[in-house]
C-alpha positions in Angstrom: -4.8 3.8 -10.2 -3.7 4.5 -6.6 -7.3 4.6 -4.7 -7.5 6.7 -1.6 -9.7 5.1 1.2 -11.6 7.2 3.6 -12.8 4.3 6.0 -11.2 1.1 7.2 -13.8 -1.4 6.5 -13.0 -0.1 2.8 -9.4 -1.1 3.1 -10.0 -4.4 4.7 -12.4 -5.1 2.0 -9.9 -4.3 -0.9 -6.8 -6.4 0.7 -10.0 -9.4 1.4 -11.3 -9.2 -2.5 -8.1 -8.7 -4.1 -4.9 -11.0 -4.3 -2.4 -8.8 -4.6 -2.9 -5.3 -2.8 -0.2 -2.5 -2.5 -1.4 -0.3 0.9 0.1 3.3 1.3 -1.2 4.0 4.8 0.5 7.8 5.3 -0.5 11.4 6.4 -1.4 14.4 4.3 0.9 16.3 6.2 4.2 13.8 5.3 6.0 15.2 2.4 7.4 12.0 1.7 4.4 10.3 1.6 3.1 12.7 -1.1 6.6 12.6 -3.0 6.6 9.1 -3.6 2.3 8.7 -4.5 3.3 9.5 -8.2 5.4 6.7 -7.9 3.0 4.5 -7.1 0.5 5.9 -9.6 3.0 4.8 -12.3 3.3 1.4 -10.4 -0.2 0.7 -10.7 -0.2 1.3 -13.9 2.9 -1.1 -15.0 1.0 -4.1 -12.4 -2.7 -3.4 -13.1 -3.8 -6.6 -11.9 -2.9 -5.8 -8.8 -4.7 -3.1 -6.6 -3.0 0.3 -5.4 -4.6 1.8 -2.4 -3.7 4.4 0.0 -5.4 5.5 3.2 -4.6 8.5 5.9 -4.2 7.1 8.9 -4.6 10.8 10.6 -8.1 10.8 9.3 -8.5 6.8 10.0 -7.5 6.2 13.7 -7.8 2.7 13.7 -6.0 1.8 11.4 -3.0 2.7 13.2 -4.2 -0.6 15.8 -5.3 -2.6 12.7 -2.1 -2.5 10.7 0.4 -1.5 13.7 1.2 1.6 11.5 3.4 4.0 13.5 5.7 5.8 11.5 5.0 7.4 8.5 5.1 6.6 5.4 4.7 2.9 5.8 3.6 0.6 2.4 2.4 -3.2 3.2 1.9 -5.4 0.5 -0.6 -8.0 0.8 -0.7 -11.4 -1.1 -3.9 -13.4 -1.1 -5.5 -10.7 2.1 -2.3 -12.0 4.2 0.6 -9.3 5.3 3.8 -10.6 3.3 6.3 -7.3 3.0 6.3 -3.8 4.7 8.4 -1.5 4.4 8.7 1.9 6.7 9.9 5.2 7.1 13.4 4.8 4.9 13.0 2.8 2.2 14.2 2.3 -1.8 11.4 2.7 -4.6 13.3 0.0 -6.3 13.1 -2.1 -3.5 9.8 -1.8 -3.3 9.5 -2.3 -7.0 11.1 -5.2 -6.9 8.9 -7.2 -3.7 5.3 -5.8 -6.1 7.0 -7.7 -9.4 8.2 -10.8 -7.3 4.7 -10.8 -5.8 3.2 -10.1 -9.1 4.8 -13.0 -11.0 3.9 -15.4 -8.4 0.2 -14.6 -8.4 -0.7 -13.6 -11.8 1.9 -15.6 -14.2 
């Protein structure tokens, strides 16, 4: 399940507490962001041990400086609390799934 957060602290806590976090940093007015959300929901069902989160950077302005998010959408994969892979603006959902699969296999299998 893709969980929407409304504070920087909540996002940081999820990254700190979960071994694998896939975070979508977006703007609710971004059509691409809205289009990829259902695909991330599908990934969240497939990779149940990973935590999938989303946050609106226009609402939580501090995310810009905290995670260096300057374009939408930005998807960051955090493994063991560290940023391991970043996708910005133009990317393939196949590439995202391949990265999630790789880190999921390394951490959970």
